[in-house]
Structure formats: C-alpha cells, structure tokens
C-alpha positions as CSV (number, residue, x, y, z in Angstrom):
1,M,17.2,15.6,-28.2
2,K,17.1,15.5,-24.4
3,N,19.5,13.7,-22.4
4,F,17.6,11.5,-19.7
5,Q,20.7,9.5,-18.6
6,Y,20.6,11.4,-15.0
7,L,17.2,9.7,-14.5
8,I,18.9,6.1,-15.1
9,D,21.7,7.5,-12.3
10,K,18.8,8.1,-9.7
11,I,17.2,4.8,-10.2
12,K,20.7,3.3,-9.7
13,N,21.5,5.1,-6.8
14,S,18.6,4.8,-4.8
15,K,17.8,2.8,-1.6
16,I,15.2,0.2,-1.7
17,I,12.6,1.0,1.2
18,D,11.0,-2.0,3.1
19,T,7.9,-0.4,4.4
20,P,5.1,-1.4,3.6
21,Y,7.0,-3.5,1.3
22,Q,10.1,-3.3,-0.9
23,H,10.1,-0.6,-3.2
24,I,11.8,2.7,-4.3
25,Y,10.6,6.2,-3.9
26,I,12.2,9.1,-5.5
27,E,11.2,12.7,-4.8
28,N,12.2,15.6,-7.4
29,F,12.5,12.8,-10.1
30,F,13.2,15.1,-13.0
31,N,15.2,18.2,-12.8
32,D,13.3,21.7,-12.5
33,E,13.7,22.4,-16.1
34,D,12.6,19.2,-17.4
35,F,9.6,19.0,-15.2
36,A,8.2,22.6,-16.1
37,E,9.0,21.7,-19.8
38,I,7.0,18.4,-19.5
39,T,4.0,19.7,-17.2
40,N,3.6,22.9,-19.5
41,S,3.4,20.8,-22.7
42,D,0.0,21.2,-24.5
43,A,-0.6,17.2,-24.5
44,V,-0.1,17.2,-20.3
45,N,-1.2,20.7,-19.3
46,T,-4.5,20.7,-21.3
47,K,-7.1,23.5,-21.3
48,N,-10.6,23.7,-19.2
49,Y,-13.3,21.8,-21.0
50,K,-17.1,22.1,-20.9
51,N,-18.0,18.5,-21.0
52,N,-16.8,15.1,-21.7
53,D,-17.4,15.0,-25.1
54,E,-15.1,18.3,-25.6
55,L,-12.3,16.3,-23.5
56,F,-12.4,13.4,-25.5
57,Q,-12.3,15.1,-28.8
58,S,-9.4,17.3,-27.5
59,L,-7.1,14.6,-26.3
60,F,-8.1,12.1,-29.2
61,N,-6.8,15.1,-31.7
62,M,-3.4,15.4,-29.4
63,G,-2.6,11.8,-30.1
64,Y,-4.3,10.1,-27.2
65,K,-6.1,6.7,-27.6
66,S,-8.5,4.9,-25.0
67,I,-6.7,1.7,-23.9
68,D,-7.9,-1.4,-22.0
69,F,-6.7,-0.8,-18.4
70,P,-7.8,-2.4,-14.8
71,G,-10.5,-0.4,-13.6
72,C,-11.5,1.1,-16.9
73,I,-13.6,0.7,-20.0
74,N,-12.6,1.3,-23.3
75,N,-15.7,2.9,-24.4
76,A,-16.0,6.7,-24.3
77,K,-20.0,6.5,-25.0
78,E,-20.5,3.9,-22.4
79,Y,-18.4,5.9,-20.1
80,N,-20.0,9.4,-20.5
81,E,-23.8,7.4,-20.0
82,W,-22.4,6.1,-16.4
83,H,-20.6,9.2,-15.7
84,I,-23.6,11.6,-15.9
85,N,-24.9,10.2,-12.5
86,K,-21.8,8.2,-11.4
87,K,-24.3,5.5,-9.9
88,S,-22.4,2.5,-8.0
89,S,-21.5,-0.1,-10.4
90,K,-19.9,-3.4,-10.0
91,K,-19.4,-3.8,-13.9
92,L,-15.5,-4.4,-13.5
93,N,-15.3,-5.9,-10.2
94,T,-17.1,-6.6,-6.9
95,T,-15.0,-4.7,-4.9
96,C,-15.2,-1.4,-6.7
97,E,-18.2,1.1,-6.8
98,G,-17.4,2.3,-10.5
99,F,-14.9,2.7,-13.3
100,G,-13.0,5.3,-15.3
101,M,-11.3,5.4,-18.8
102,T,-7.2,5.7,-19.2
103,L,-6.0,7.3,-22.5
104,R,-2.2,7.1,-23.5
105,L,-0.5,9.3,-25.5
106,M,0.5,7.6,-28.8
107,D,1.6,10.1,-30.7
108,S,3.2,13.4,-29.9
109,N,4.7,16.5,-31.7
110,P,8.6,16.7,-31.9
111,G,9.9,17.8,-28.4
112,I,10.4,16.7,-25.0
113,L,7.2,14.3,-25.0
114,E,8.4,12.4,-27.9
115,D,12.1,12.4,-26.6
116,L,10.5,11.0,-23.1
117,K,8.4,8.3,-25.1
118,N,11.8,7.3,-26.8
119,F,13.6,7.1,-23.6
120,I,10.9,5.2,-21.6
121,E,10.9,2.7,-24.3
122,S,14.6,2.1,-24.9
123,K,16.4,-0.8,-23.6
124,T,18.5,1.5,-21.5
125,F,15.8,2.3,-19.2
126,Q,14.3,-1.1,-19.5
127,D,18.0,-2.5,-18.3
128,A,17.9,0.2,-15.2
129,L,14.7,-0.9,-13.8
130,A,15.3,-4.7,-14.3
131,S,18.7,-4.3,-12.6
132,K,17.2,-2.6,-9.5
133,F,15.2,-5.5,-8.3
134,K,17.6,-8.3,-10.0
135,I,15.3,-9.3,-12.9
136,N,16.4,-11.3,-16.0
137,T,15.9,-8.8,-18.9
138,D,15.9,-11.8,-21.3
139,K,12.6,-13.2,-19.3
140,V,10.5,-10.0,-19.6
141,Y,9.3,-7.1,-22.1
142,S,8.4,-3.7,-21.4
143,D,5.4,-1.5,-21.5
144,N,5.5,2.2,-21.0
145,G,3.5,5.2,-21.5
146,L,2.4,8.7,-20.8
147,Q,-1.4,8.3,-19.3
148,K,-4.2,10.3,-18.4
149,Y,-6.8,8.6,-15.9
150,L,-10.4,10.1,-15.9
151,D,-12.7,10.4,-13.0
152,G,-13.9,7.1,-11.5
153,Y,-11.0,5.0,-12.2
154,E,-10.7,2.5,-9.5
155,I,-8.8,-0.7,-8.7
156,S,-9.1,-1.9,-5.1
157,P,-6.4,-3.1,-2.8
158,H,-4.4,-5.8,-4.9
159,P,-0.7,-6.9,-5.1
160,D,-0.6,-7.4,-8.8
161,I,-0.8,-10.6,-10.9
162,R,2.0,-12.9,-11.1
163,K,2.8,-12.4,-14.7
164,K,3.8,-8.7,-13.9
165,A,7.8,-8.6,-12.9
166,L,7.8,-4.9,-12.1
167,T,5.7,-1.9,-12.3
168,Y,6.6,2.1,-11.8
169,M,4.1,5.3,-11.6
170,I,5.7,8.8,-12.0
171,N,3.6,11.8,-11.3
172,I,3.7,14.3,-13.7
173,N,0.3,16.1,-12.7
174,P,-0.1,19.8,-14.3
175,H,-2.4,21.3,-11.9
176,H,-1.1,23.4,-9.2
177,D,-3.2,21.6,-6.7
178,S,-3.0,18.2,-8.0
179,E,-1.4,16.8,-4.5
180,E,-4.6,18.1,-2.8
181,L,-7.0,15.9,-5.3
182,N,-8.6,12.8,-4.6
183,H,-6.9,10.5,-7.4
184,H,-3.7,9.2,-6.0
185,T,-2.1,5.5,-5.7
186,H,-2.7,4.3,-2.1
187,Y,0.0,1.8,-0.8
188,L,-1.4,-0.3,1.7
189,K,-1.1,-3.5,4.2
190,L,-3.6,-5.8,4.7
191,K,-5.2,-6.1,8.3
192,K,-4.3,-8.6,10.5
193,E,-7.3,-10.7,10.1
194,Y,-6.5,-10.9,6.5
195,K,-2.9,-12.0,6.3
196,Y,-3.9,-15.3,5.8
197,I,-4.8,-14.4,2.3
198,Q,-0.9,-13.7,1.6
199,E,0.2,-16.9,3.5
200,F,-2.3,-18.5,0.8
201,W,-0.8,-16.7,-2.2
202,K,2.6,-17.2,-0.7
203,S,2.4,-21.1,-0.5
204,N,-0.1,-21.6,-3.5
205,K,1.7,-20.2,-6.6
206,Q,-0.8,-22.0,-9.0
207,Y,-3.4,-19.5,-8.1
208,D,-3.2,-15.8,-8.9
209,R,-3.4,-13.0,-6.7
210,C,-6.9,-11.1,-6.7
211,W,-8.4,-7.7,-5.8
212,V,-9.8,-7.3,-2.4
213,P,-12.4,-5.0,-0.8
214,W,-11.0,-1.6,0.5
215,S,-12.0,-2.6,4.3
216,W,-9.4,-5.6,4.1
217,A,-6.6,-3.1,4.1
218,E,-5.1,0.0,5.4
219,T,-3.3,2.9,3.9
220,V,0.4,3.4,4.7
221,F,1.1,6.4,2.4
222,I,-0.4,7.7,-0.7
223,Q,1.7,8.9,-3.6
224,N,0.2,12.5,-3.9
225,Q,3.4,14.5,-4.5
226,N,4.2,15.5,-7.7
227,N,7.4,14.7,-9.6
228,T,7.9,11.4,-7.7
229,L,8.5,7.9,-8.8
230,V,7.4,4.7,-6.9
231,M,8.8,1.7,-8.2
232,F,8.6,-2.1,-7.1
233,S,8.6,-5.7,-7.8
234,P,5.3,-7.5,-7.3
235,T,4.9,-9.7,-4.3
236,D,2.2,-11.0,-2.1
237,E,2.7,-8.0,0.0
238,T,2.9,-5.3,-2.5
239,I,-0.5,-4.3,-1.9
240,H,-1.7,-0.8,-3.8
241,A,-4.8,0.8,-5.0
242,V,-6.6,4.0,-6.4
243,K,-9.9,5.5,-6.3
244,A,-10.3,8.4,-8.4
245,S,-13.0,11.0,-7.6
246,Y,-12.3,14.6,-9.0
247,N,-13.2,16.9,-11.7
248,H,-11.2,15.9,-14.9
249,L,-12.8,18.9,-17.0
250,L,-10.3,21.1,-15.2
251,S,-6.9,18.8,-15.2
252,Q,-6.5,14.9,-15.6
253,R,-4.4,12.6,-13.2
254,T,-1.4,12.3,-15.5
255,Q,1.7,9.7,-15.0
256,L,4.4,8.2,-16.8
257,Y,3.6,4.5,-16.1
258,G,5.3,1.2,-17.3
259,N,5.5,-2.5,-16.5
260,L,8.0,-5.1,-17.0
261,W,5.9,-8.5,-18.0
262,F,7.4,-12.2,-17.9
263,N,7.5,-13.2,-21.3
264,E,6.1,-16.8,-20.2
265,S,4.2,-17.7,-17.1
266,P,2.8,-21.0,-16.0
267,K,-1.0,-21.7,-16.2
268,I,-2.7,-20.0,-13.2
269,E,-6.0,-20.9,-11.5
270,Q,-8.2,-17.7,-10.4
271,L,-9.6,-17.4,-7.2
272,S,-11.8,-14.4,-6.3
273,W,-11.9,-12.3,-2.9
274,E,-15.6,-14.0,-2.5
275,D,-13.9,-17.4,-2.8
276,M,-11.4,-16.5,0.2
277,V,-13.9,-15.2,2.7
278,I,-13.5,-17.6,5.7
279,S,-13.7,-15.0,8.6
280,A,-17.4,-14.7,9.2
281,P,-19.9,-17.1,9.6
282,G,-22.0,-16.9,6.3
283,S,-19.6,-16.1,4.1
284,L,-19.7,-16.4,0.3
285,A,-17.2,-19.0,0.3
286,S,-18.4,-22.5,-0.7
287,D,-17.6,-25.4,1.9
288,S,-14.9,-26.6,-0.8
289,T,-13.0,-23.8,-1.4
290,F,-13.1,-23.1,2.4
291,G,-11.5,-26.4,2.9
292,L,-9.0,-25.6,0.2
293,I,-8.1,-22.3,1.8
294,K,-7.9,-23.9,5.2
295,S,-5.7,-26.7,4.4
296,K,-3.1,-24.3,3.0
297,I,-2.8,-21.8,5.8
298,P,0.2,-22.4,8.1
299,L,-0.2,-23.3,11.5
300,K,1.1,-20.2,12.9
301,I,-1.5,-18.3,10.8
302,K,-4.3,-20.6,12.0
303,N,-3.5,-19.9,15.4
304,L,-3.4,-15.9,14.9
305,L,-7.2,-16.4,13.3
306,K,-8.3,-18.2,16.4
307,F,-8.3,-14.6,18.0
308,F,-10.2,-13.2,15.5
309,F,-13.0,-16.0,15.6
310,Q,-13.2,-15.3,19.2
311,G,-12.0,-18.7,20.2
312,D,-13.7,-20.7,17.7
313,D,-11.0,-23.4,16.2
314,I,-10.5,-22.5,12.6
315,E,-10.3,-26.5,12.2
316,N,-13.9,-26.9,13.1
317,Y,-15.0,-23.6,11.5
318,S,-16.9,-25.1,8.8
319,S,-19.3,-26.8,11.4
320,V,-19.6,-23.8,13.4
321,R,-20.4,-21.7,10.3
322,N,-23.1,-24.3,9.3
323,N,-24.8,-24.3,12.9
324,K,-24.7,-20.5,12.7
325,D,-26.4,-20.5,9.4
326,K,-29.5,-22.6,10.6
C-alpha cells in the first residue's frame, strides 16, 4: 500500500495565499514516481475513442459512474443528443451555454488508484484539510473522488453555496498537452461595478450565493498546470468557474476532487443573478427585489455605484429606471 503521508505534510506546510482570495496552491503535489503511476494507470490514461458511446461503455466498464454534479446532467443519452451539435442551452442555468457530464471512479483494481481512494476518504486526510482552514471536523463530513469531466461542462462564476465548508481540486490530467486545453478552472474576482453583490451576500446570510454571468467577473489565474492542488474555504469572495470545450475522445479532464460539507446549515433562501441586477435601466429585477437589495447595500458601496450609474443616485434609481423604460 502506498504511503501518502508526504501529501499531508505538504498541506500542513503550505502558505495561505491572499490573492484573489485566501487559498493554498501547491505545485508538484505528488512526487514524480506517484504522479507517473497515477496518470499512466488505465482508468486515468484512457485510449482514444471513436465516439461517445464507446467512451461511456469503456469508462463504465472501468468502474466509473455518472454522478449528479453542478454544470452537468446525469443522462448519457440526453447528453449525446445535445453534444452532436452543442447548441446553446440554458437547461441548467441562464448564465451558461451548455452542460457536460461528470463521471466518478467508484471501483478500481488493486493498485495506486485504490490506495489513493482510501487515502482521500480517510479521516487523516479530512483532518488535514479542515485544520488548514480552522474548520471543526465535528461539524462537517467529506465527499471525495477521482473524476472525469466531459466536453460542455460549465459552471459560471460563483463563490460556492453556504453549506460547503471547503473544496479542493488536484489536476491529474494524462494528456501531454493538457495544460493547453480549454477545460481548466478559472479563479476570478467580480468587476468593480458588481462588488455590491458580495456586500449583499456578506450582510444577508439568510440568502445563498448564486452563479453570475461570465461578464460580471474577470479571471485572475487559471489552474492549468498539471499535478497542482488548489484548496479554499468558500467565502463571498471565492469566485471560480469552468467552461470546458475540448475533444474528450482523445483524453478527459481528470481531477481528484473533494469537499467538506457542514452537517447542519440554517434554512437558506435563493436569489438568482437576475434578481440582483440593478446596474442598468430595464433590469430583470423586480421592484420589490430591487428595494430589498438596495436597502442591504452599505453606504460605501452605494457611493461606488453612483459613479457606475453616471451620476444617478442609487436611492432614486427605481424612478430613474421607470422613466427610462417609458
């Protein structure tokens, strides 16, 4: 059995980076020998496939199962029908243009992948993750796995829901050109004119955080380097996103992915990004929703927004909008 204690040591000794928000980033997470063995294993370094049907049959035979996952559907037939032409679809969220499928390796042959599965599911690993961000392990449970994400997988910029205590992603892509492919995680920050949304989330914890349009945020860096780990504890600032567009018949985006979830969470109400649009006349937000968000925005953010509204006082914005709509 492989000894992965050195990974625990790397997490413990890593420094928390503050930009664009608090996270840890570790390059060369696995040693060369382990990484080569992982990425050369049959369940990771798959053969080239002729079509999606052959891909699914092969992955399912290896022990993968399709799972419910954000930005994805869980029906291979429906996915195949959409993937033939990849027409723009708002099926999952109005901020996205499509959807993908995520497959998790549930069963593997004895060897490094089985050892790795046992390791990331262990309490030792969970405790190391929680300790890094001072999370009480008695209040969370873990969910981990080795996953492949197919073409079309998309999650627009979002900071994660409040029930999530921690998330991590480790790139274990087998393709030699994986760093050049368009399927990696973006880490972003909201543009200045949309910072009020973070202030609203921060001051109103009874509302969950939502996905927002790509145009509302700007990428700070992309986790395209192989054998890297990114981990953070979600806050109102932890904006990240993925939009995969690549040929998954040659190789699939592959990660070790996991979360810590709070055992209990208070009842949370939902607001969509459409409910939070207050930056332009004729917005989709209703007057009542606009009033709610306006009342919760701190004064300093209202002053910032005055510049964006080109002099219009946000306190009078409802009447300004109505007049311009006529």
